[in-house]
Structure formats: C-alpha cells, structure tokens
C-alpha positions in Angstrom: 11.9 0.3 -23.3 14.6 0.6 -20.6 13.3 4.0 -19.7 9.8 2.7 -19.2 11.1 -0.1 -17.0 13.0 2.4 -14.9 9.9 4.6 -14.7 7.8 1.7 -13.5 10.3 0.8 -10.8 10.3 4.4 -9.6 6.5 4.5 -9.5 6.5 1.2 -7.6 8.9 2.6 -5.0 6.7 5.8 -4.7 3.6 3.7 -4.2 5.2 1.5 -1.6 6.4 4.6 0.3 3.0 6.1 0.1 1.4 2.9 1.3 3.8 2.8 4.2 2.9 6.4 5.0 -0.8 5.5 5.2 0.0 2.5 7.3 2.0 4.5 9.7 -0.7 7.2 9.9 -3.3 4.5 10.6 -1.3 3.0 13.4 -0.3 6.3 14.9 -3.9 7.7 14.8 -5.1 4.8 16.9 -2.0 4.5 19.1 -3.7 5.0 22.5 -6.6 2.6 21.6 -4.1 0.0 20.3 -2.0 0.2 23.5 -5.1 -0.2 25.6 -6.3 -3.1 23.4 -3.0 -4.9 23.5 -2.8 -4.4 27.2 -5.9 -6.6 27.6 -4.3 -9.5 25.8 -1.3 -11.7 26.4 1.7 -11.8 24.1 1.2 -15.5 23.2 -2.4 -14.6 22.1 -1.2 -11.7 20.0 1.6 -13.8 18.5 -0.9 -16.6 17.7 -3.3 -14.2 16.1 -0.4 -12.6 14.1 0.8 -16.1 12.9 -2.8 -17.1 11.8 -3.1 -13.8 9.9 0.2 -14.4 8.1 -0.8 -17.9 7.3 -4.1 -16.7 5.9 -2.3 -14.2 3.6 0.0 -16.9 2.4 -2.7 -19.4 1.4 -4.7 -16.7 -0.3 -1.6 -16.0 -2.3 -1.5 -19.7 -3.3 -5.1 -19.3 -4.5 -4.1 -16.4 -6.8 -1.1 -18.5 -8.0 -3.5 -21.3 -8.9 -5.5 -19.1 -11.2 -2.4 -17.6 -12.7 -1.1 -21.1 -13.5 -4.5 -22.1 -14.8 -4.5 -19.2 -17.3 -1.1 -20.3 -18.6 1.5 -18.4 -16.5 2.8 -20.7 -13.7 5.1 -18.9 -11.3 7.4 -20.3 -8.5 6.0 -19.8 -5.0 8.9 -17.5 -4.2 8.2 -15.2 -7.1 4.5 -15.2 -6.4 5.0 -14.4 -2.8 7.3 -11.5 -3.6 4.8 -10.0 -6.0 1.9 -10.5 -3.7 3.7 -9.2 -0.6 4.8 -6.0 -2.1 1.7 -5.2 -4.2 -0.8 -5.8 -1.4 0.5 -2.7 0.3 -1.4 -0.8 -2.4 -4.7 -1.6 -0.7 -3.8 0.9 2.0 -3.8 3.7 -0.5 -7.4 5.1 -1.1 -9.0 3.9 -4.3 -8.3 0.1 -4.1 -6.8 0.0 -7.6 -3.1 0.5 -6.6 -2.6 -3.0 -5.4 -3.9 -4.3 -8.8 -1.8 -1.9 -10.8 1.4 -2.8 -8.9 0.6 -6.5 -9.1 0.1 -6.4 -12.9 3.4 -4.5 -13.5 5.4 -6.8 -11.2 4.1 -9.9 -13.0 5.3 -8.3 -16.2 8.9 -8.9 -15.0 8.1 -12.6 -15.3 6.6 -12.4 -18.8 3.0 -12.6 -17.7 0.7 -10.7 -20.1 -1.2 -7.8 -18.5 -4.6 -9.2 -19.4 -3.7 -12.6 -18.0 -2.5 -11.0 -14.7 -5.6 -8.8 -14.5 -7.9 -11.8 -15.2 -6.2 -14.0 -12.5 -6.5 -11.2 -9.9 -10.1 -10.5 -10.7 -10.8 -14.3 -10.4 -9.0 -14.3 -7.0 -11.0 -11.4 -5.7 -14.3 -12.9 -7.0 -13.4 -16.2 -5.3 -12.5 -14.6 -2.0 -15.7 -12.6 -2.0 -17.9 -15.6 -3.0 -16.3 -17.9 -0.4 -16.4 -15.1 2.2 -20.1 -14.7 1.7 -20.6 -18.5 1.8 -18.6 -18.7 5.1 -20.7 -15.9 6.6 -23.9 -17.4 5.3 -23.1 -20.7 6.9 -21.9 -19.5 10.3 -23.7 -16.2 11.1 -27.5 -17.1 10.7 -27.1 -19.6 13.5 -24.9 -17.4 15.8 -25.8 -13.7 15.1 -29.4 -12.4 14.8 -28.1 -8.9 14.2 -26.0 -10.0 11.2 -29.0 -12.0 9.8 -31.4 -9.1 10.1 -29.1 -6.5 8.5 -27.2 -8.5 5.9 -29.6 -11.3 4.8 -29.5 -9.9 1.2 -25.7 -10.5 1.1 -26.1 -14.1 2.3 -28.5 -14.7 -0.6 -25.8 -13.7 -3.0 -23.4 -16.4 -1.8 -24.8 -19.4 -3.8 -25.2 -17.1 -6.9 -21.5 -16.0 -6.7 -20.3 -19.5 -6.0 -22.2 -20.7 -9.1 -20.7 -17.9 -11.1 -17.2 -19.4 -10.5 -18.0 -22.3 -12.8 -15.4 -22.4 -15.6 -17.9 -22.0 -18.3 -19.3 -18.8 -16.8 -15.8 -17.5 -16.0 -14.7 -18.1 -19.6 -17.8 -16.5 -21.1 -17.3 -13.4 -18.8 -13.6 -13.0 -19.6 -14.2 -13.5 -23.4 -17.0 -11.0 -23.3 -14.9 -8.4 -21.5 -12.0 -8.9 -23.9 -14.4 -8.6 -26.9 -15.6 -5.2 -25.6 -12.0 -3.9 -25.6 -11.3 -5.5 -29.0 -8.9 -8.1 -27.7 -8.7 -11.8 -28.6 -10.3 -14.4 -26.3 -8.4 -16.0 -23.4 -5.7 -18.4 -24.6 -6.0 -20.8 -21.7 -9.4 -21.5 -20.2 -9.7 -22.0 -16.4 -10.4 -25.7 -15.6 -12.7 -27.0 -12.9 -9.7 -28.5 -11.2 -8.0 -25.1 -11.1 -11.1 -23.4 -9.7 -11.5 -26.1 -7.0 -7.9 -25.7 -6.0 -8.2 -22.0 -5.7 -11.5 -22.3 -3.7 -9.8 -24.7 -1.4 -6.9 -22.4 -0.6 -9.4 -19.5 -0.2 -11.6 -21.3 2.3 -8.6 -22.4 4.2 -7.6 -18.7 4.3 -10.9 -17.8 5.8 -10.6 -20.4 8.4 -7.1 -19.0 9.4 -8.5 -15.5 9.6 -11.3 -16.8 11.7 -8.7 -18.3 14.1 -6.9 -14.9 14.2 -10.1 -13.2 15.3 -11.2 -15.9 17.7 -8.0 -15.7 19.6 -8.5 -12.0 20.1 -12.2 -12.4 21.1 -11.4 -15.2 23.5 -8.7 -13.1 25.2 -11.2 -10.3 26.1 -13.8 -12.6 27.7 -15.6 -14.2 24.8 -16.9 -17.6 25.5 -19.3 -20.2 24.2 -19.0 -23.2 21.8 -20.1 -21.0 18.9 -17.5 -18.3 19.3 -15.0 -19.7 16.8 -17.7 -20.0 14.1 -19.1 -16.5 15.0 -15.6 -15.0 14.8 -14.9 -16.6 11.4 -18.2 -15.5 10.0 -17.8 -12.0 11.5 -14.4 -11.5 9.8 -15.6 -12.9 6.5 -18.7 -10.6 6.5 -16.6 -7.6 7.7 -14.1 -8.1 4.9 -16.7 -8.3 2.2 -18.5 -5.2 3.4 -15.1 -3.4 3.6 -14.4 -4.4 0.1 -17.7 -2.8 -1.1 -16.7 0.5 0.5 -14.5 1.4 -2.4 -13.0 4.7 -1.2 -11.9 3.4 2.3 -8.3 2.1 2.2 -8.3 -1.5 3.5 -12.1 -1.1 4.3 -11.1 0.9 7.4 -14.2 1.9 9.4 -16.7 -0.3 7.6 -14.9 -3.5 8.7 -14.7 -2.4 12.3 -18.4 -1.5 12.4 -19.4 -4.9 11.2 -17.1 -6.7 13.7 -18.6 -4.6 16.6 -22.1 -5.4 15.5 -21.6 -9.1 15.1 -19.4 -9.7 18.2 -21.3 -7.3 20.5 -23.8 -9.9 21.9 -21.1 -12.4 22.8 -18.4 -10.1 24.3 -18.4 -7.9 27.4 -19.3 -4.3 27.1 -16.6 -2.3 25.3 -14.7 -5.5 24.2 -15.9 -5.6 20.6 -14.2 -2.3 19.6 -11.0 -3.6 21.4 -11.1 -6.7 19.3 -11.8 -4.8 16.1 -8.8 -2.4 16.7 -6.5 -5.2 17.7 -7.5 -7.2 14.5 -6.8 -4.2 12.3 -3.4 -3.6 13.8 -2.4 -7.3 13.8 -3.3 -7.7 10.2 -1.6 -4.5 9.2 1.6 -5.8 10.9 1.1 -9.1 9.0 0.9 -7.2 5.7 4.0 -5.2 6.6 5.9 -8.3 7.6 5.0 -10.0 4.3 6.1 -6.9 2.4 9.4 -6.8 4.4 10.2 -10.5 3.7 9.3 -9.9 0.0 11.6 -6.9 -0.2 14.5 -8.9 1.3 13.8 -11.7 -1.2 13.8 -9.2 -4.0 17.4 -8.0 -3.2 18.6 -10.9 -5.2 17.2 -11.0 -8.7 14.5 -13.6 -9.3 14.6 -15.5 -12.6 11.9 -14.7 -15.1 10.0 -17.3 -17.0 12.1 -16.3 -20.0 15.3 -17.1 -18.0 13.9 -20.5 -17.2 13.1 -21.2 -20.9 16.2 -19.9 -22.6 19.8 -20.7 -21.7 22.1 -17.9 -20.9 24.5 -16.8 -23.7 27.5 -18.0 -21.8 25.8 -21.4 -21.3 25.0 -21.6 -25.0 28.6 -20.8 -26.0 29.9 -23.4 -23.5 27.5 -26.0 -24.9 28.6 -25.1 -28.5 32.3 -25.4 -27.5 31.7 -28.7 -25.9 29.8 -29.9 -29.0 32.7 -28.7 -31.2 35.3 -30.5 -29.2 33.3 -33.7 -29.3 33.0 -33.4 -33.1 36.7 -32.9 -33.5 37.6 -35.8 -31.3 35.4 -38.2 -33.2 
C-alpha cells in the first residue's frame, strides 16, 4: 500500500512537470504576440483581468466542493483549493483526462472514494457547461448575430442541460452508470439545495470570467453598453466549444477562434485576436498562480478526514491517563 502511495505521488509530480512544460511552451510560442498584446493595455487593466480570472477559478472550486459535500464527502476550503489548484494543471496536457485523474487521486488522501470524487467532478463539469450555454444563450442572441447564426443549436441545448441537473435525473444517471460497472448505487443523493448552491457559484464564476474579458476588450477600444454582456457570453461560448474539442489542451485554438468571431464586430480591426491572446495568457497565469499557492500550502501536511474523526494515539493515551488518574483520586 505504501509503495502504491509513493508511486501515485511520483506520477503526480511527473504530471505537474509535464503540464508546466506545456504551459511554458504555449507561452513561449506566442511570446511576440503576447508582448504586443500586453503593450496595448495598461498594467492596472491586466491586473484587474488577472484578479477577476483568479476569483472565477476560486468560486468554481467552491461549486465542485458543494457537490463533493452533497455526495457525502465535505472537505475544508483549504484542502479543496489545494486539490483543485494542482490538479487543474492537467488540463494543459492533451487528452483532458489528466486533471480528472489527478483530482481523484488527490481526494483519496482525504478518504474520498474514487467513485464519489468522479461523480462530483462530472457534476461540476456538467454544471459549468449547462450554465455556460445558458449565459451565452441569454447574452449573445441580442449582441452577436454571428454567434446566433453559427451556434444556435448549442443555445437550444441550454434549457435541456439545465433541466438535466435536477437531482432526480442526476441520481438516475449516476445509479445507471454505477449499475453498468456493477457497483452499488450512490450512498448520498444530491439534494436540490446542493445543486442550487453549485449553480450559484458557477454562474458567479461566469460573471467574473466575463469581467476578465470585458476589461481586456475595453482596453483595446471596445465600447458600447452591451460590451460587458457580449464579453461574458463570448467567453462562456468559447469555453464550451473549447471543451468539446477533446484533443486540444485547454481548448487552445478553438477558444480563440470563437472569441475572434464574437468580438470582431465590436472591436477595431485586429483587436479581437489581441484580446484572445491576452485572455489565454492571463488565465494561464491565473492557473499557475493557483497551483503555486496550492503547492506552498501543501508543504505542510493537511489533515485528512480520518484525522478529523479519530484522535491521535498520543491524544488517546493522554486521555486514558487522565481518566485513570481521575478514577484513582476518587
């Protein structure tokens, strides 16, 4: 068992190093474009966009934490942030499964069953996708004719996916999947309250990511009362499309193409690609910052749920000694 734990730690380190390598290559390959894009924007604008991106990542983590607690494995915010911050680097490795694998194995350190961790992550992904489509469907038909003409079929999926988040449907889907792999049904069923809490955090995250993109678009000459809504819808749609492109790490390429298409009519010529590149770099730096903070937090051992439930042997002996002394004295 100890050998397996050591092996998983080694694999995690290798995965993180691999993800950092892909991040570094992505930044280096667009270095000239990035310098040119950042040169068109003020440092306060970039700092505000970076802060909004970091805040969006944080509240999305709270949405996943809500599902994890609803399924029966509540974790402290600190532990959840550490797991999310490190595991999300896996999305930069081609294949999109590495973030999930790392997240599942890291939650095992806190006594979270693998199936429960997998279920909570799938629910979080489904929620972010459904809410992203809903945000795009509400904002873009009124602000972007190009997005409406090309992605109308995705907008129609928004109410269907939102309805599919109902606890009864979620429970049926999870139990069916578990039955197919000959596993018992879920022990804890997701409640409507848990779902609404997770949806609330997710929608707030989309709003923060919209602020992140709006600041960048405004800095390169975007204007109009509808720009904040168009920026929010553009990022939501770009994220969902990037998610559908399975092989591209982090949706690279597909996400930028959608941003250029949606923002093209409201930005000066050449500005949409500048915004798309700046957004990619800013959010990559936000991911790296989250991973860095999570790594520093991990230098001190975080208590597992077993530690919180069971007293340490020393504490037990001390309690027993105190009880013995009390009995003698009486």
